[in-house]
C-alpha positions as CSV (number, residue, x, y, z in Angstrom):
1,X,3.9,88.0,166.2
2,X,1.3,87.4,168.8
3,X,0.3,90.7,170.0
4,X,-2.7,89.8,172.2
5,X,-2.9,91.2,175.1
6,X,-2.5,88.9,178.2
7,X,-5.7,89.9,180.0
8,X,-7.7,89.8,176.9
9,X,-6.6,86.0,176.5
10,X,-7.3,85.6,180.3
11,X,-10.7,86.8,180.0
12,X,-11.4,84.7,177.2
13,X,-10.2,81.7,179.1
14,X,-12.0,82.9,182.4
15,X,-15.4,83.5,180.0
16,X,-14.8,79.9,178.7
17,X,-14.1,78.4,182.4
18,X,-17.1,79.9,183.5
19,X,-19.4,78.6,181.1
20,X,-18.1,74.9,181.5
21,X,-18.7,75.6,185.5
22,X,-22.3,77.1,184.7
23,X,-22.9,73.8,182.4
24,X,-21.8,71.7,184.9
25,X,-24.0,72.8,187.8
26,X,-26.6,72.7,185.2
27,X,-26.2,68.9,184.4
28,X,-25.9,68.3,188.5
29,X,-29.3,70.0,188.6
30,X,-31.1,68.3,186.1
31,X,-29.6,64.9,187.1
32,X,-31.2,65.8,190.8
33,X,-34.4,66.4,189.4
34,X,-34.5,63.3,187.3
35,X,-33.7,61.3,190.2
36,X,-36.4,62.9,192.5
37,X,-38.9,62.4,189.6
38,X,-37.8,58.6,189.1
39,X,-38.1,57.6,192.8
40,X,-41.2,59.8,193.2
41,X,-42.9,57.6,190.6
42,X,-41.5,54.5,192.2
43,X,-42.1,55.2,195.6
44,X,-44.4,58.1,196.3
45,X,-43.6,61.2,197.9
46,X,-43.4,59.8,201.5
47,X,-40.7,57.5,200.0
48,X,-38.9,60.2,198.3
49,X,-35.8,61.9,200.6
50,X,-32.8,63.6,199.4
51,X,-30.3,61.2,200.2
52,X,-32.0,58.6,197.6
53,X,-32.5,61.2,195.4
54,X,-28.7,62.2,196.0
55,X,-27.7,58.3,195.6
56,X,-29.5,57.8,192.4
57,X,-28.0,61.3,191.1
58,X,-24.4,60.0,191.8
59,X,-23.9,62.7,193.8
60,X,-23.2,63.8,197.5
61,X,-26.3,64.6,199.9
62,X,-24.4,67.6,200.8
63,X,-24.3,68.6,197.1
64,X,-27.7,67.5,196.7
65,X,-28.7,70.4,199.7
66,X,-26.5,72.6,197.6
67,X,-29.1,72.9,194.8
68,X,-32.6,72.2,196.7
69,X,-33.9,73.5,200.2
70,X,-35.9,69.9,200.4
71,X,-37.8,67.1,198.2
72,X,-40.7,69.3,197.0
73,X,-38.3,72.2,195.9
74,X,-36.6,69.9,194.0
75,X,-39.8,68.3,192.4
76,X,-40.9,72.2,192.1
77,X,-37.7,73.0,190.1
78,X,-38.8,69.9,187.4
79,X,-42.2,70.9,187.4
80,X,-41.1,74.9,186.3
81,X,-38.3,73.5,184.0
82,X,-40.8,71.2,182.1
83,X,-43.6,73.8,181.6
84,X,-41.2,76.6,180.7
85,X,-40.0,74.4,178.0
86,X,-43.2,73.4,176.9
87,X,-44.5,76.8,176.7
88,X,-41.8,78.2,174.6
89,X,-42.6,75.4,172.0
90,X,-46.1,75.6,172.2
91,X,-45.9,79.5,171.5
92,X,-43.8,79.0,168.7
93,X,-45.9,76.1,167.5
94,X,-48.9,78.6,167.8
95,X,-47.3,81.7,165.9
96,X,-47.1,79.0,163.0
97,X,-50.7,78.9,163.1
98,X,-53.7,80.8,161.3
99,X,-57.2,81.1,162.5
100,X,-58.9,80.6,165.4
101,X,-60.0,77.1,165.3
102,X,-56.5,75.8,163.9
103,X,-54.6,77.8,166.7
104,X,-57.0,75.9,169.1
105,X,-56.7,72.2,167.7
106,X,-52.8,73.0,167.5
107,X,-53.1,74.0,171.5
108,X,-55.4,70.7,172.2
109,X,-53.1,68.5,170.0
110,X,-49.6,69.6,171.5
111,X,-50.7,69.0,175.2
112,X,-52.0,65.5,173.9
113,X,-48.6,64.8,171.9
114,X,-46.6,66.1,175.4
115,X,-48.5,63.5,177.2
116,X,-48.1,60.7,175.1
117,X,-44.2,61.0,174.9
118,X,-43.0,57.7,177.0
119,X,-41.3,59.7,179.3
120,X,-44.2,61.7,180.3
121,X,-46.1,58.3,181.4
122,X,-44.7,59.1,184.7
123,X,-43.7,62.2,184.5
124,X,-43.2,65.8,186.0
125,X,-46.7,67.1,185.5
126,X,-48.1,63.8,187.2
127,X,-45.9,64.3,190.5
128,X,-49.2,67.4,191.4
129,X,-51.1,64.1,191.9
130,X,-48.8,63.3,194.9
131,X,-49.3,64.5,198.5
132,X,-47.1,67.7,197.9
133,X,-47.9,70.8,200.5
134,X,-50.2,73.5,199.7
135,X,-47.6,76.3,199.3
136,X,-45.3,74.0,197.0
137,X,-48.6,73.3,194.8
138,X,-49.4,76.7,194.5
139,X,-46.6,77.8,193.1
140,X,-46.5,74.8,190.6
141,X,-49.9,76.0,189.3
142,X,-48.5,79.4,189.3
143,X,-46.3,78.2,186.3
144,X,-49.3,76.0,184.6
145,X,-51.2,79.3,185.0
146,X,-49.2,80.3,181.7
147,X,-50.3,78.2,179.6
148,X,-54.3,78.5,180.6
149,X,-53.5,82.0,180.1
150,X,-52.2,81.3,176.4
151,X,-55.4,79.3,175.9
152,X,-57.5,82.1,177.2
153,X,-55.7,84.3,174.1
154,X,-56.4,81.7,171.7
155,X,-60.3,81.7,172.6
156,X,-60.4,85.7,173.4
157,X,-59.0,86.0,169.5
158,X,-61.9,83.8,168.1
159,X,-64.4,85.3,169.9
160,X,-63.2,89.0,168.7
161,X,-63.2,87.7,165.1
162,X,-66.6,86.0,165.7
163,X,-65.4,82.4,165.1
164,X,-66.3,81.4,168.6
165,X,-69.6,82.1,170.2
166,X,-69.9,85.9,172.0
167,X,-70.5,84.3,175.3
168,X,-67.5,82.6,175.5
169,X,-65.9,83.7,178.6
170,X,-62.1,83.4,177.5
171,X,-60.7,83.3,181.0
172,X,-63.4,81.0,182.2
173,X,-63.6,78.6,179.5
174,X,-59.6,78.4,179.0
175,X,-59.8,77.1,182.6
176,X,-62.3,75.0,182.2
177,X,-60.7,73.6,178.7
178,X,-57.2,72.5,180.8
179,X,-59.8,70.9,183.5
180,X,-61.0,68.8,180.0
181,X,-57.7,68.5,178.9
182,X,-56.7,66.8,182.5
183,X,-59.2,64.4,181.9
184,X,-58.2,63.1,178.7
185,X,-54.5,63.0,180.0
186,X,-55.5,60.0,181.3
187,X,-57.1,58.1,178.4
188,X,-53.4,59.4,176.6
189,X,-51.6,57.5,179.8
190,X,-53.3,54.4,179.3
191,X,-52.5,54.3,175.8
192,X,-56.2,53.3,175.2
193,X,-56.8,55.5,172.1
194,X,-54.5,57.1,169.6
195,X,-53.6,60.8,169.9
196,X,-54.9,61.6,166.7
197,X,-58.4,60.0,167.2
198,X,-58.9,61.9,171.0
199,X,-57.6,65.1,169.6
200,X,-60.5,64.9,166.9
201,X,-62.9,63.8,169.6
202,X,-61.7,66.3,171.6
203,X,-62.0,69.6,169.1
204,X,-65.6,68.1,168.3
205,X,-66.8,68.3,171.6
206,X,-65.2,71.6,172.0
207,X,-65.9,73.4,169.0
208,X,-69.8,72.0,169.6
209,X,-70.0,74.6,172.6
210,X,-67.6,77.2,171.7
211,X,-68.0,78.1,167.6
212,X,-70.8,80.4,166.3
213,X,-72.1,77.3,164.0
214,X,-71.5,74.6,166.3
215,X,-74.7,72.2,166.9
216,X,-75.2,72.7,170.3
217,X,-74.5,76.9,169.6
218,X,-77.1,77.2,167.0
219,X,-79.7,74.8,169.2
220,X,-79.3,77.2,171.9
221,X,-79.8,80.3,169.7
222,X,-82.6,78.6,168.4
223,X,-84.1,78.0,171.8
224,X,-83.4,81.4,173.4
């Protein structure tokens, strides 16, 4: 005999329905974001409209506006989701690596591998180069700041352990290294150099300036 209370069964059924609705909404949101990235990469920001995005995503224009205020907010959402996802994977990867040099190498390599993925060659982070308004650009930067802060942690621990030069400024050098990664990204996207080779070149350049026993560090201390 089934003695389950009707309200309990209804509660579980309602919970299942709510999950289905939430999943459907997330799928629609992702489809709209993907469509925006594709169109922006093909036609530039000026050629990207909510009508085109809705048509590409297979939804009505009204539905697109139900999820996002305008095109820039669609792109902001995509960038935010990408950075948050990458940050989580990167943090997990660094947690499994021991030693400042190894963690620095893992950080640099993870970024290069990320940009080397085929789907990233016209990916969301590249949209920051488009003519996006200063307000939206600032909000995008707030998300990428999490990556810079993580790199700053790596540099701080290396300096504290005496592996990196005591003159290293974690925050300032982390920002410089993020710019260096942005420059290297261009080579990755062009496919000119294998990721492993580029990562090794980048690490050699960085370690020469950061590490206590790096060539430039030793020479610098000799001249001081």
